[in-house]
N, C-alpha and C positions, 0 to 999 in steps of 0.2 A: 600249165592250169591255171596261172594267173591270170594270163592274157585271156583266155577262152571264158573265165568269170566275170572278167570286165567287160567282154562283148556281149555277153548274156545279159549282164547288170544294165547296159547301156541298150540293147533292144527292148527290154523289160520296161525301161523308164520311157524310151519312145513309144510302145506301146500304150502306156498307162497314161500318158499324155494327150495322144490320139483319143483313145476311149473317153477321157474327160472332156476333152474338144468338140468331141460327138454327143456326150450325155447332157452335160451342161447347159442352160439355156437362162439367159436374163429377160425378165420380164418388167418392163418400165412401171411407174406407179400410175401414169393413165391409161395401161396397157392390159389385156387378159389374154391369158392363152390356151388355146385352145388344141389339144393333143389328137391326132390321127394314129393308132394303131392297126398297122396291115389295111389302112382303108377305112376303118371304122372310127368313128366319134368316141372318145370316151366321157362319160359323164361329168368327170370332176373339171371344174375349170382353173387351170393356174393360176393363182394370185401374183402380184407384182413381190420381185424378188429372184433368186436363184431357185431354179427347177432342174429337175432330173429327170430324163427320158431313156428309155431304153434305145442304144443305136440301131441303126438300121431299122428296126420294127416300127419304131415310133416317128412321126413326122409333128412339129410345134408351130402353129400360126397364131402370130400375135394381131389381135384387135385392138384398134383403138376406141376408148370410151368417150373421148373428148367430144364437145359439140362442135359439129361441123356445119358451115356456113356456105351455100351454094346460091350463085344470083340466077334466076329465072330469064332468058333471053325474052326480049319486048316480043309481044304478040299480037298480033292484029285481030282485034275482037269487035263484034257488032253487039250493041247491048238490045235489051229488051225494047227500048224506044227508038230502036234503029239510025246508032249512033255509030260511025266506026271510030273505035280508038285504039291506042298503042300503050298495052300495058306491059311493064315488067315486075316483078317480086323479088323477095329475098326469104329462103327458106332455113330455118335453125333446125337441125335435127342430131341426133346421138345416137347410139349402138345402147341397147337394153339387154340384149340376149346375144352374146358372141355366136353361138352354135347355131341359132336360127339364120344370123347374118350371113353367116358363111357358107350353109347346108342350103338353105330354101332360095337365095336369090343368088344371082351371080352378077358381080359389080355393083352392089346396091348403091354407090353414089349416083351412077349413070340412070339406075332405076329411079330414084326420089327425083331426079331431075325430069325425067319424063312423066312420072305421074304428077309432078306439080304443073308442068305446061298444061297437061288436060285439065286438070282441075282449075286452073286460071280460067281457060275458056269457057269451061263449062259455068263458074260460078259468076264470072263477069258477065256471060251472055242472058243469065236469068235476072240481073239487075238492070234499073234504068241508070241514066245518067246522072239524076239528081242524087239518087240513094250512092252511087259510087263516089261523088265528090263529097256530099254531106256527112254520111256514115260509113267513115272507112273502116272503124273498128268491126262494126258488124260484117264487112265483107272479109276481112282477115280473120276473124273466128271461123266463119263458114269456110275458108279455103283451108286453114288449120284442121278442122273436123272432115274434110273431103280427102285431103291427102291423108291423114294418119288412119284413116278406115282400113285402107290396104295395106298398110307398112309396120304397123303396131306387133298385130298377132300374128300374121304370117313371116314376118320378114326380121321381127324383134327390133325394131326402129320407132324412137319416140319423135314425134313432130313436136318440136318445143314452142316453136312461133312462125307465123308467116307473117309477112306484110307486104303490100303492094305499095313500091318505090316509088312510082312516076306513072302519071297518066298524061300522055300526049293528045290533045285535042285538034281536030283541024283548024285551020285558019279561019273560015267562015264560021265555025261555030264560036271561036274566041271573039270574034267580033261582035257577034250577036251578044255573048253573054256580057261582053263589057257594055254594049246600048244599054242591055236590062238592068245591069246592076246600076247605071248612071241614072237611067230614067227612077230606079227604084230609090236611089239617095237623093234625087230632087224632090220625089214625092214626099218623102219624109221631112226635107227641109222646108217645104212649103208647109205641111202640117204642122210643124213644130214651129213657124213664124206667125201662123194664124192662131195658134193656142196662144204663142205670147202675146198678139194684140188685143186677144179676148180679154185675157188676165188683167193686162195694163188697163184696158177701157172699165172693167171692174174695179181696180184700185183707184184709176182717176176720179170715179163716180163715187165711191166712198170718200175721198179726199174733198171733192166739192161739197157734198152734205155735211162734211165735218167743218169745213171753212166757212159755209153758210149759217151754222149756228153761232160762229164769233166772228165778229164784222171784222175786229182787227188781226185775222188770220191773214186775210189779203194784203192788207198793208207789209205785213212782215214779210210775206211770199214774195212781195214786190221789192222790198229792200235786199231779201237775199238773192234774189235774181240779177239786181244791179249789181253787188257784191261779186257776183259768180263772172259777170261780162268784165267788170273792170279788173279782175286779177289776170287777165290775158295781157295787160298792157296795151290796150288797142287804142288807136289815134281818136276814134268815135264811140261815143256811148250811146246806145239805143236806150232811151226812156219809155215805158210802156204809158199810154195814157190811161189812167183808171176809167170805168165806166161809170161808177157812181160820182166821178165830176161830172160827167154829161149830163146823167140824171138830175144833178143839181143846177145847171145851167137852164135844162128844161122847164125845171120848175119855176125857176125864176123868170123865165119868158112867159109861162103861163099867167102868174100873179101880175104882171106888167100889163097884157092885153086886157085881164080882168078890170083892172083900175083905169085903164083908157076909154073903155065901153063900146059897146057896139057902134053909139052914131057920132061920139065925141071925137076930139081933134086926135088923129093917130100919132101926131109927134110935133115938135116944134117945126118941123120945116114946111109946114102949110097944108100938108095935104089932110083932107076932111074927106066925111061922108063914111057911108059904111060899106066897106069893102067885104069881100069874101074872106071869111075867117080860115085862118091857118088851121092845119092839121096836126095834133100833139107828134111830136119827133118820135118813132118807135126806139126802144130801147136798144141800142147795140152799137156798132162799132162804125155806122153809117154818120159824118160829119156834117155832110151837106145840109140838112134840114136845122141842125142843132145851131149852125152858124147862123142862119137866117132867123132862128128864134132869139138868140144872143142879139142880134143888131136891132131886130125890131123891139126888145124888150130895152134896149139902148135907147132908142127913138121915144119909147114912150115914158120914160123918165126924163125927156127933156135935155139929153146930152148934147145936142145939136144946137147950135145959136139960133135963134127966130130970127126972120126976115122981115 
């Protein structure tokens, strides 16, 4: 009797362990459990933790609620302006209704991938190249809307984010865009340089008017220029010749001609007679006429010895 009782007890323990192993299910924190009883879905979704089901009658399927990332393979697309591109993208989605994800669609990750490929071709085909390269955020938002429409309510999936990852252009198009960008930058550089020259000319004109009202400003500016040149330790010093000094010599030559008179002696060298009157030297950096005027003034003053 004792041996029979031990055998019965062992059988009962084995049955209890077997039933417990068939009845207890563990659901992780990132999962939800969907129970099928004789093939029909129960309305209650099993939450994370230990869950009990009826052996043989129930079957529980665990669905991950984590965000899933799938990469859309590169697709050859023709844009609206007839440019052939190769575009790939990335789709982020997660399950929001486990029952719909299991019942309404088979292998929902593959279904989402196919919908993403179709939407990528459709959206890129409606946009031109400039919009695709410049306004990437709008393209991503439109892709998300197109992919989310057939997947959210019917399949219980939420498309969280869609991003165009890479856009491959033909080599000829890359060279054309490079030349266009280079020409645009050169145009901007020329405009900026011309604007700088215009502003500099206006500043120089203002400075010249301010210096014209103060005669000593020219001499101060001349001294400052000499200091700047001498600071470089040069062996040769360039000294500008002031225009006011030329005007002084010109006035001195004019006074000498007036004193000599048109019919008198032109100088101590013995040359007499009324020669043609020399024209006044124009104000400027031309030194030839000024030198002749200075020589004439020296002759008129009798600097040369008389013969």
